[in-house]
Biopython code that builds the backbone (N, CA, C, O; Angstrom):
import numpy as np
from Bio.PDB.StructureBuilder import StructureBuilder

atoms = [
    (1, "UNK", "N", (-11.957, 7.748, 38.509)),
    (1, "UNK", "CA", (-12.822, 8.956, 37.889)),
    (1, "UNK", "C", (-11.989, 9.604, 38.245)),
    (1, "UNK", "O", (-11.383, 9.407, 39.298)),
    (2, "UNK", "N", (-11.686, 10.855, 37.168)),
    (2, "UNK", "CA", (-11.285, 12.077, 37.108)),
    (2, "UNK", "C", (-12.488, 12.720, 36.785)),
    (2, "UNK", "O", (-13.049, 12.448, 35.724)),
    (3, "UNK", "N", (-13.326, 14.187, 38.189)),
    (3, "UNK", "CA", (-13.863, 15.383, 37.670)),
    (3, "UNK", "C", (-12.974, 16.522, 36.913)),
    (3, "UNK", "O", (-11.956, 17.127, 37.250)),
    (4, "UNK", "N", (-13.845, 16.558, 35.672)),
    (4, "UNK", "CA", (-13.292, 18.047, 34.851)),
    (4, "UNK", "C", (-13.887, 19.396, 35.405)),
    (4, "UNK", "O", (-14.529, 19.494, 36.451)),
    (5, "UNK", "N", (-13.528, 20.571, 34.415)),
    (5, "UNK", "CA", (-14.357, 21.477, 34.742)),
    (5, "UNK", "C", (-14.665, 22.115, 33.701)),
    (5, "UNK", "O", (-13.659, 22.668, 33.257)),
    (6, "UNK", "N", (-15.286, 22.250, 33.282)),
    (6, "UNK", "CA", (-15.814, 23.320, 31.943)),
    (6, "UNK", "C", (-15.867, 24.807, 32.103)),
    (6, "UNK", "O", (-16.750, 25.390, 32.731)),
    (7, "UNK", "N", (-14.867, 25.379, 31.496)),
    (7, "UNK", "CA", (-14.608, 26.691, 31.630)),
    (7, "UNK", "C", (-15.984, 27.339, 31.074)),
    (7, "UNK", "O", (-17.008, 26.723, 30.778)),
    (8, "UNK", "N", (-15.702, 29.071, 30.991)),
    (8, "UNK", "CA", (-16.584, 30.083, 30.056)),
    (8, "UNK", "C", (-16.928, 29.667, 28.626)),
    (8, "UNK", "O", (-17.885, 30.023, 27.938)),
    (9, "UNK", "N", (-15.599, 28.558, 28.243)),
    (9, "UNK", "CA", (-16.290, 28.991, 26.456)),
    (9, "UNK", "C", (-16.004, 27.506, 25.950)),
    (9, "UNK", "O", (-15.583, 27.158, 24.847)),
    (10, "UNK", "N", (-16.418, 26.561, 27.283)),
    (10, "UNK", "CA", (-17.035, 24.938, 27.165)),
    (10, "UNK", "C", (-16.005, 23.848, 26.491)),
    (10, "UNK", "O", (-16.148, 22.935, 25.677)),
    (11, "UNK", "N", (-14.799, 24.439, 27.294)),
    (11, "UNK", "CA", (-13.730, 24.078, 27.436)),
    (11, "UNK", "C", (-13.018, 22.758, 28.488)),
    (11, "UNK", "O", (-12.634, 23.153, 29.589)),
    (12, "UNK", "N", (-12.860, 21.433, 28.221)),
    (12, "UNK", "CA", (-12.011, 21.027, 29.725)),
    (12, "UNK", "C", (-11.017, 20.650, 28.559)),
    (12, "UNK", "O", (-11.052, 20.626, 27.329)),
    (13, "UNK", "N", (-9.715, 20.244, 30.004)),
    (13, "UNK", "CA", (-8.431, 20.009, 29.925)),
    (13, "UNK", "C", (-8.594, 18.328, 30.437)),
    (13, "UNK", "O", (-8.924, 17.892, 31.539)),
    (14, "UNK", "N", (-8.218, 17.585, 29.150)),
    (14, "UNK", "CA", (-7.810, 15.855, 29.366)),
    (14, "UNK", "C", (-6.683, 15.784, 30.359)),
    (14, "UNK", "O", (-5.953, 16.720, 30.685)),
    (15, "UNK", "N", (-6.651, 14.805, 30.702)),
    (15, "UNK", "CA", (-5.134, 14.504, 31.979)),
    (15, "UNK", "C", (-4.219, 14.379, 30.979)),
    (15, "UNK", "O", (-4.555, 14.485, 29.800)),
    (16, "UNK", "N", (-3.404, 14.224, 31.226)),
    (16, "UNK", "CA", (-2.185, 14.157, 30.697)),
    (16, "UNK", "C", (-1.502, 13.154, 30.083)),
    (16, "UNK", "O", (-0.841, 12.951, 29.065)),
    (17, "UNK", "N", (-2.146, 12.234, 31.695)),
    (17, "UNK", "CA", (-2.375, 10.278, 31.918)),
    (17, "UNK", "C", (-2.715, 9.456, 30.166)),
    (17, "UNK", "O", (-2.222, 8.697, 29.332)),
    (18, "UNK", "N", (-4.578, 10.774, 30.632)),
    (18, "UNK", "CA", (-5.205, 10.043, 29.324)),
    (18, "UNK", "C", (-4.630, 10.545, 28.287)),
    (18, "UNK", "O", (-4.065, 9.741, 27.546)),
    (19, "UNK", "N", (-4.604, 11.745, 27.989)),
    (19, "UNK", "CA", (-3.749, 11.792, 26.414)),
    (19, "UNK", "C", (-2.496, 11.007, 26.122)),
    (19, "UNK", "O", (-2.304, 10.617, 24.971)),
    (20, "UNK", "N", (-1.572, 10.728, 27.142)),
    (20, "UNK", "CA", (-0.804, 9.748, 26.553)),
    (20, "UNK", "C", (-0.883, 8.500, 26.308)),
    (20, "UNK", "O", (-0.219, 7.856, 25.495)),
    (21, "UNK", "N", (-2.153, 7.941, 27.400)),
    (21, "UNK", "CA", (-2.192, 6.785, 26.812)),
    (21, "UNK", "C", (-3.191, 5.833, 25.586)),
    (21, "UNK", "O", (-3.223, 4.742, 25.017)),
    (22, "UNK", "N", (-4.106, 7.466, 25.711)),
    (22, "UNK", "CA", (-4.861, 7.733, 23.640)),
    (22, "UNK", "C", (-4.179, 8.262, 22.990)),
    (22, "UNK", "O", (-4.540, 8.249, 21.813)),
    (23, "UNK", "N", (-3.524, 8.634, 23.136)),
    (23, "UNK", "CA", (-1.732, 9.098, 21.486)),
    (23, "UNK", "C", (-3.057, 10.355, 21.545)),
    (23, "UNK", "O", (-3.860, 10.424, 20.615)),
    (24, "UNK", "N", (-3.108, 10.927, 22.275)),
    (24, "UNK", "CA", (-3.570, 12.590, 21.870)),
    (24, "UNK", "C", (-3.055, 13.473, 22.084)),
    (24, "UNK", "O", (-2.672, 13.749, 23.221)),
    (25, "UNK", "N", (-2.856, 14.273, 20.979)),
    (25, "UNK", "CA", (-1.702, 15.177, 20.638)),
    (25, "UNK", "C", (-2.428, 16.910, 20.386)),
    (25, "UNK", "O", (-3.637, 17.067, 20.217)),
    (26, "UNK", "N", (-1.457, 18.038, 20.405)),
    (26, "UNK", "CA", (-1.930, 19.090, 20.364)),
    (26, "UNK", "C", (-2.168, 18.766, 18.480)),
    (26, "UNK", "O", (-1.235, 18.377, 17.778)),
    (27, "UNK", "N", (-4.265, 19.155, 17.681)),
    (27, "UNK", "CA", (-4.174, 19.451, 16.798)),
    (27, "UNK", "C", (-5.484, 17.947, 16.790)),
    (27, "UNK", "O", (-6.592, 18.183, 16.310)),
    (28, "UNK", "N", (-5.213, 16.668, 17.291)),
    (28, "UNK", "CA", (-6.137, 15.606, 17.712)),
    (28, "UNK", "C", (-7.478, 15.569, 17.606)),
    (28, "UNK", "O", (-7.960, 16.293, 18.478)),
    (29, "UNK", "N", (-7.908, 15.303, 17.258)),
    (29, "UNK", "CA", (-9.634, 15.548, 16.873)),
    (29, "UNK", "C", (-9.964, 14.405, 17.438)),
    (29, "UNK", "O", (-9.485, 13.313, 17.130)),
    (30, "UNK", "N", (-11.400, 14.756, 18.905)),
    (30, "UNK", "CA", (-11.938, 13.868, 19.305)),
    (30, "UNK", "C", (-13.530, 14.416, 19.246)),
    (30, "UNK", "O", (-13.901, 15.551, 18.946)),
    (31, "UNK", "N", (-14.337, 13.284, 19.618)),
    (31, "UNK", "CA", (-15.936, 13.871, 19.272)),
    (31, "UNK", "C", (-16.872, 13.861, 21.059)),
    (31, "UNK", "O", (-16.216, 13.470, 22.025)),
    (32, "UNK", "N", (-17.850, 14.161, 21.199)),
    (32, "UNK", "CA", (-18.342, 14.104, 22.278)),
    (32, "UNK", "C", (-19.832, 13.640, 21.663)),
    (32, "UNK", "O", (-20.590, 14.316, 20.969)),
    (33, "UNK", "N", (-19.987, 12.398, 22.098)),
    (33, "UNK", "CA", (-20.901, 11.186, 22.227)),
    (33, "UNK", "C", (-21.690, 11.408, 23.249)),
    (33, "UNK", "O", (-21.455, 11.833, 24.381)),
    (34, "UNK", "N", (-23.027, 10.945, 22.520)),
    (34, "UNK", "CA", (-24.144, 11.277, 24.481)),
    (34, "UNK", "C", (-25.248, 9.851, 24.392)),
    (34, "UNK", "O", (-26.298, 9.711, 23.765)),
    (35, "UNK", "N", (-24.610, 9.047, 25.171)),
    (35, "UNK", "CA", (-25.283, 7.997, 25.002)),
    (35, "UNK", "C", (-26.271, 8.285, 26.539)),
    (35, "UNK", "O", (-25.981, 8.041, 27.710)),
    (36, "UNK", "N", (-27.413, 8.849, 25.979)),
    (36, "UNK", "CA", (-28.630, 8.765, 27.008)),
    (36, "UNK", "C", (-28.162, 9.288, 28.212)),
    (36, "UNK", "O", (-28.422, 8.658, 29.237)),
    (37, "UNK", "N", (-27.513, 10.335, 28.282)),
    (37, "UNK", "CA", (-27.266, 10.899, 29.837)),
    (37, "UNK", "C", (-25.374, 10.951, 30.228)),
    (37, "UNK", "O", (-24.642, 11.591, 30.983)),
    (38, "UNK", "N", (-25.224, 9.860, 29.191)),
    (38, "UNK", "CA", (-23.973, 10.093, 29.507)),
    (38, "UNK", "C", (-22.833, 10.513, 28.183)),
    (38, "UNK", "O", (-22.874, 10.141, 27.010)),
    (39, "UNK", "N", (-22.096, 11.183, 28.691)),
    (39, "UNK", "CA", (-21.030, 12.404, 27.453)),
    (39, "UNK", "C", (-19.753, 11.823, 27.021)),
    (39, "UNK", "O", (-18.884, 12.599, 27.419)),
    (40, "UNK", "N", (-19.167, 10.751, 26.346)),
    (40, "UNK", "CA", (-17.876, 10.221, 26.420)),
    (40, "UNK", "C", (-17.157, 11.018, 25.067)),
    (40, "UNK", "O", (-17.620, 11.198, 23.940)),
    (41, "UNK", "N", (-15.757, 11.439, 25.692)),
    (41, "UNK", "CA", (-14.611, 11.662, 24.445)),
    (41, "UNK", "C", (-14.400, 10.289, 24.256)),
    (41, "UNK", "O", (-14.245, 9.269, 24.928)),
    (42, "UNK", "N", (-14.475, 10.813, 22.563)),
    (42, "UNK", "CA", (-13.361, 9.314, 21.796)),
    (42, "UNK", "C", (-13.527, 9.936, 20.497)),
    (42, "UNK", "O", (-14.386, 10.502, 19.820)),
    (43, "UNK", "N", (-11.824, 9.425, 20.444)),
    (43, "UNK", "CA", (-11.054, 10.265, 19.504)),
    (43, "UNK", "C", (-12.119, 9.879, 17.605)),
    (43, "UNK", "O", (-12.979, 9.085, 17.224)),
    (44, "UNK", "N", (-11.401, 10.896, 17.071)),
    (44, "UNK", "CA", (-12.671, 11.380, 16.053)),
    (44, "UNK", "C", (-12.138, 9.872, 14.572)),
    (44, "UNK", "O", (-11.009, 10.027, 14.105)),
    (45, "UNK", "N", (-12.595, 9.188, 14.268)),
    (45, "UNK", "CA", (-12.694, 8.608, 13.345)),
    (45, "UNK", "C", (-11.588, 9.067, 11.897)),
    (45, "UNK", "O", (-12.100, 9.907, 11.157)),
    (46, "UNK", "N", (-10.283, 8.615, 11.520)),
    (46, "UNK", "CA", (-9.989, 9.139, 10.737)),
    (46, "UNK", "C", (-11.114, 8.909, 9.214)),
    (46, "UNK", "O", (-12.284, 8.560, 9.057)),
    (47, "UNK", "N", (-9.947, 9.341, 8.278)),
    (47, "UNK", "CA", (-10.645, 9.432, 6.677)),
    (47, "UNK", "C", (-10.481, 7.262, 6.819)),
    (47, "UNK", "O", (-9.707, 6.606, 7.516)),
    (48, "UNK", "N", (-11.133, 6.976, 6.230)),
    (48, "UNK", "CA", (-11.030, 5.481, 5.794)),
    (48, "UNK", "C", (-10.588, 4.783, 4.887)),
    (48, "UNK", "O", (-10.555, 3.555, 4.802)),
    (49, "UNK", "N", (-10.122, 5.816, 3.961)),
    (49, "UNK", "CA", (-10.085, 5.402, 2.518)),
    (49, "UNK", "C", (-8.760, 5.743, 2.445)),
    (49, "UNK", "O", (-7.947, 4.923, 2.019)),
    (50, "UNK", "N", (-8.437, 6.801, 2.787)),
    (50, "UNK", "CA", (-6.429, 7.397, 3.729)),
    (50, "UNK", "C", (-5.951, 6.467, 4.112)),
    (50, "UNK", "O", (-4.845, 6.218, 3.633)),
    (51, "UNK", "N", (-6.531, 5.465, 5.177)),
    (51, "UNK", "CA", (-6.267, 4.740, 6.719)),
    (51, "UNK", "C", (-5.522, 3.727, 5.194)),
    (51, "UNK", "O", (-4.343, 3.493, 4.927)),
    (52, "UNK", "N", (-6.893, 3.302, 4.410)),
    (52, "UNK", "CA", (-5.918, 2.053, 3.639)),
    (52, "UNK", "C", (-5.409, 2.182, 2.624)),
    (52, "UNK", "O", (-5.005, 1.202, 1.998)),
    (53, "UNK", "N", (-5.255, 3.747, 2.058)),
    (53, "UNK", "CA", (-4.128, 3.419, 0.777)),
    (53, "UNK", "C", (-3.002, 3.163, 0.881)),
    (53, "UNK", "O", (-2.191, 3.635, 1.677)),
    (54, "UNK", "N", (-2.779, 2.001, -0.314)),
    (54, "UNK", "CA", (-1.528, 0.974, -0.106)),
    (54, "UNK", "C", (-1.761, 0.079, 0.300)),
    (54, "UNK", "O", (-1.107, -0.714, -0.377)),
    (55, "UNK", "N", (-2.478, -0.652, 1.264)),
    (55, "UNK", "CA", (-2.459, -1.768, 2.168)),
    (55, "UNK", "C", (-2.254, -2.443, 1.367)),
    (55, "UNK", "O", (-1.188, -3.045, 1.490)),
    (56, "UNK", "N", (-2.870, -2.676, 0.437)),
    (56, "UNK", "CA", (-2.561, -4.100, -0.070)),
    (56, "UNK", "C", (-1.180, -3.868, -1.210)),
    (56, "UNK", "O", (-0.713, -4.905, -1.680)),
    (57, "UNK", "N", (-0.616, -2.674, -1.593)),
    (57, "UNK", "CA", (0.336, -2.572, -2.595)),
    (57, "UNK", "C", (1.233, -3.680, -2.415)),
    (57, "UNK", "O", (1.616, -3.943, -1.275)),
    (58, "UNK", "N", (1.684, -4.484, -3.573)),
    (58, "UNK", "CA", (2.632, -5.249, -3.706)),
    (58, "UNK", "C", (3.586, -5.459, -4.418)),
    (58, "UNK", "O", (3.434, -4.655, -5.337)),
    (59, "UNK", "N", (4.580, -6.078, -4.622)),
    (59, "UNK", "CA", (5.596, -6.109, -5.624)),
    (59, "UNK", "C", (5.281, -5.820, -7.208)),
    (59, "UNK", "O", (5.913, -5.002, -7.878)),
    (60, "UNK", "N", (4.337, -6.524, -7.634)),
    (60, "UNK", "CA", (3.821, -6.610, -8.905)),
    (60, "UNK", "C", (2.832, -5.714, -9.072)),
    (60, "UNK", "O", (2.082, -5.560, -8.108)),
    (61, "UNK", "N", (2.562, -4.850, -10.404)),
    (61, "UNK", "CA", (0.996, -3.993, -10.317)),
    (61, "UNK", "C", (-0.322, -4.789, -11.077)),
    (61, "UNK", "O", (-0.597, -4.798, -12.276)),
    (62, "UNK", "N", (-0.895, -5.325, -10.159)),
    (62, "UNK", "CA", (-2.003, -5.980, -10.557)),
    (62, "UNK", "C", (-2.309, -5.606, -11.930)),
    (62, "UNK", "O", (-2.173, -6.587, -12.661)),
    (63, "UNK", "N", (-2.689, -4.505, -12.591)),
    (63, "UNK", "CA", (-2.828, -3.485, -13.712)),
    (63, "UNK", "C", (-1.765, -4.596, -15.133)),
    (63, "UNK", "O", (-2.131, -5.175, -16.157)),
    (64, "UNK", "N", (-0.659, -4.463, -14.583)),
    (64, "UNK", "CA", (0.363, -5.380, -15.766)),
    (64, "UNK", "C", (0.303, -6.458, -15.877)),
    (64, "UNK", "O", (0.468, -7.071, -16.932)),
    (65, "UNK", "N", (-0.095, -7.191, -14.185)),
    (65, "UNK", "CA", (-0.025, -8.595, -14.197)),
    (65, "UNK", "C", (-1.514, -8.986, -15.637)),
    (65, "UNK", "O", (-1.597, -9.767, -16.585)),
    (66, "UNK", "N", (-2.285, -8.083, -15.119)),
    (66, "UNK", "CA", (-3.494, -8.423, -16.035)),
    (66, "UNK", "C", (-2.978, -7.711, -17.760)),
    (66, "UNK", "O", (-3.356, -8.251, -18.799)),
    (67, "UNK", "N", (-2.260, -6.699, -17.746)),
    (67, "UNK", "CA", (-1.983, -6.944, -19.171)),
    (67, "UNK", "C", (-1.491, -7.936, -20.111)),
    (67, "UNK", "O", (-1.869, -8.365, -21.202)),
    (68, "UNK", "N", (-0.255, -8.214, -19.106)),
    (68, "UNK", "CA", (0.313, -9.051, -19.889)),
    (68, "UNK", "C", (-0.813, -11.098, -19.698)),
    (68, "UNK", "O", (-0.682, -12.011, -20.514)),
    (69, "UNK", "N", (-1.620, -11.147, -18.584)),
    (69, "UNK", "CA", (-1.970, -12.252, -19.260)),
    (69, "UNK", "C", (-2.938, -11.811, -20.322)),
    (69, "UNK", "O", (-2.916, -12.729, -21.142)),
    (70, "UNK", "N", (-3.505, -11.187, -20.604)),
    (70, "UNK", "CA", (-5.035, -10.693, -21.572)),
    (70, "UNK", "C", (-3.662, -10.840, -22.995)),
    (70, "UNK", "O", (-4.270, -11.367, -23.927)),
    (71, "UNK", "N", (-2.223, -10.594, -23.432)),
    (71, "UNK", "CA", (-1.403, -10.606, -24.497)),
    (71, "UNK", "C", (-1.535, -12.117, -24.327)),
    (71, "UNK", "O", (-1.817, -12.627, -25.412)),
    (72, "UNK", "N", (-1.443, -12.890, -23.475)),
    (72, "UNK", "CA", (-0.948, -13.807, -23.713)),
    (72, "UNK", "C", (-2.008, -14.795, -24.066)),
    (72, "UNK", "O", (-1.716, -15.847, -24.635)),
    (73, "UNK", "N", (-3.392, -14.442, -23.699)),
    (73, "UNK", "CA", (-5.126, -15.103, -23.968)),
    (73, "UNK", "C", (-4.269, -14.668, -25.312)),
    (73, "UNK", "O", (-3.307, -15.402, -25.535)),
    (74, "UNK", "N", (-4.463, -13.653, -26.178)),
    (74, "UNK", "CA", (-4.674, -13.305, -27.699)),
    (74, "UNK", "C", (-3.389, -13.879, -28.562)),
    (74, "UNK", "O", (-3.333, -13.909, -29.791)),
    (75, "UNK", "N", (-2.663, -14.200, -27.910)),
    (75, "UNK", "CA", (-1.852, -15.371, -28.316)),
    (75, "UNK", "C", (-2.503, -16.297, -29.269)),
    (75, "UNK", "O", (-2.465, -16.535, -30.477)),
    (76, "UNK", "N", (-3.353, -16.879, -27.803)),
    (76, "UNK", "CA", (-3.435, -18.334, -27.474)),
    (76, "UNK", "C", (-4.180, -18.228, -28.986)),
    (76, "UNK", "O", (-3.874, -18.639, -30.105)),
    (77, "UNK", "N", (-5.224, -17.527, -28.484)),
    (77, "UNK", "CA", (-6.451, -17.534, -30.088)),
    (77, "UNK", "C", (-6.218, -17.260, -31.066)),
    (77, "UNK", "O", (-7.219, -16.976, -31.725)),
    (78, "UNK", "N", (-4.827, -17.148, -31.839)),
    (78, "UNK", "CA", (-4.098, -16.748, -32.851)),
    (78, "UNK", "C", (-3.990, -18.084, -33.162)),
    (78, "UNK", "O", (-3.340, -18.439, -34.146)),
]
sb = StructureBuilder()
sb.init_structure("model")
sb.init_model(0)
sb.init_chain("A")
sb.init_seg("    ")
for serial, (resi, resn, name, xyz) in enumerate(atoms, 1):
    if name == "N":
        sb.init_residue(resn, " ", resi, " ")
    sb.init_atom(name, np.array(xyz, "f"), 0.0, 1.0, " ", f" {name:<3s}", serial, name[0])
structure = sb.get_structure()
């Protein structure tokens, strides 16, 4: 564990080895969490919706498949 010094502006420097380990780059967002007397610096969670957007994207369009199935159902009813 490495001791850090807080500057007059409240800044601390995260050691390079830890920045590499946790992939913290300039502009990365972190949060300070107070665990009842223990402060922890943790990477800030991103936008969960943006992170999963396109995750289930497949070869065929679900909307297109539903429209085709609906067309087949209409044909069977006639």
